[in-house]
C-alpha positions in Angstrom: 123.3 59.0 130.7 122.9 59.4 127.0 121.2 61.7 124.5 119.7 60.8 121.2 118.9 63.3 118.5 116.4 62.6 115.7 115.8 64.7 112.6 112.2 66.0 112.6 111.0 67.3 109.2 108.1 69.6 108.7 105.9 69.5 105.6 102.7 71.1 104.3 100.6 68.0 103.3 103.5 65.8 102.1 104.7 64.2 105.3 103.1 60.7 104.7 104.5 60.5 101.1 107.9 61.7 102.4 108.0 59.1 105.2 106.9 56.3 102.8 109.7 57.4 100.5 112.3 57.4 103.2 111.1 54.0 104.4 111.6 52.7 100.8 115.2 54.1 100.8 116.3 53.0 104.3 113.9 50.2 105.3 112.4 50.1 108.8 109.0 50.5 110.3 106.6 53.4 109.4 104.3 54.7 112.1 101.8 57.5 111.4 99.2 59.2 113.5 96.8 61.5 111.6 95.0 64.5 113.0 91.8 62.5 112.8 93.4 59.5 114.7 94.3 61.9 117.5 91.0 63.7 117.5 92.7 67.0 116.7 91.1 68.0 113.5 90.6 71.7 113.2 90.3 71.9 109.4 88.4 69.1 107.8 90.7 69.0 104.7 93.6 68.2 107.0 92.1 65.3 108.9 94.2 62.7 107.1 97.4 64.7 107.3 100.2 63.5 109.6 100.2 64.9 113.1 103.1 62.6 114.1 105.0 60.1 112.1 108.3 58.4 112.0 110.5 55.8 110.2 112.7 53.8 112.5 115.0 51.1 111.1 117.3 48.5 112.6 120.2 50.0 110.8 120.0 53.1 113.0 118.0 55.3 110.6 115.4 57.4 112.3 113.4 60.4 111.0 110.2 62.0 112.2 107.9 64.2 110.3 104.5 66.0 110.4 102.3 68.2 108.4 102.2 71.8 109.7 98.6 72.8 110.0 97.3 75.6 107.7 96.6 77.8 110.8 100.4 77.9 111.5 103.1 79.6 109.4 105.3 77.4 107.3 108.3 78.4 105.2 110.8 75.7 104.4 113.4 78.3 103.5 116.4 77.7 101.3 119.3 75.7 102.6 117.8 75.9 106.1 119.2 72.4 107.0 120.7 69.3 105.6 120.1 65.7 106.7 123.4 63.8 106.9 123.6 60.1 106.3 127.0 58.6 107.0 127.7 55.0 106.4 130.8 52.7 106.8 131.3 51.7 103.2 131.0 53.1 99.7 128.6 50.3 98.8 126.4 51.0 101.7 126.0 54.7 101.0 125.7 54.1 97.2 122.5 52.1 97.9 121.0 55.0 100.0 122.1 57.5 97.3 120.4 55.6 94.5 117.1 55.2 96.4 117.0 58.8 97.6 117.9 59.9 94.0 114.5 58.9 92.7 113.1 62.2 91.5 115.9 64.2 93.1 118.2 67.0 91.9 121.8 66.2 92.4 123.7 69.1 94.0 127.1 67.3 94.3 127.4 63.9 92.5 128.4 61.0 94.7 132.1 60.3 94.4 135.4 60.4 96.1 136.2 63.6 98.1 139.4 64.8 99.8 137.9 64.0 103.2 135.9 60.9 102.5 135.9 57.8 100.2 132.5 58.9 99.0 130.5 62.1 99.3 127.4 63.5 97.6 124.5 65.9 98.1 121.1 65.9 96.6 117.7 67.6 97.0 115.0 65.0 97.1 111.6 65.3 95.5 110.3 66.8 98.7 112.9 69.6 98.8 115.0 68.0 101.6 118.7 68.2 101.0 120.6 65.0 101.9 124.4 64.8 102.4 125.5 61.2 102.0 129.1 60.1 102.8 131.4 57.5 104.2 132.8 58.0 107.6 136.5 58.5 107.5 139.1 58.9 110.2 140.1 62.5 110.7 143.8 63.0 110.0 144.5 66.6 110.9 
């Protein structure tokens, strides 16, 4: 038996743009179902918003997202969560870092850290904080 976890991000009208951006950074297949596609439109202006969406890539990247309807509360909070992307080499994570960095605010520049050959943190243009690093053996 195994369990898989997938990050599910919530937006207010930006889910499609965010998913397209993450696809451009990580590759993979984008799938989107709008409220109109599902016959679940309650507010006409939200018909084309994302009721369910995901990016799934062969490299293991998987993220889901949707647009929270206006009838529901939505508060993204501050530092409510980070999305962690861990690669095997500095070159691999540098590519993700550069693509995610388009329009981002760097919180911690990507570089060597005491616990990893590369570590960095940025807030992307959608307000999602990404922690990017290289997997390193734990030497307690």
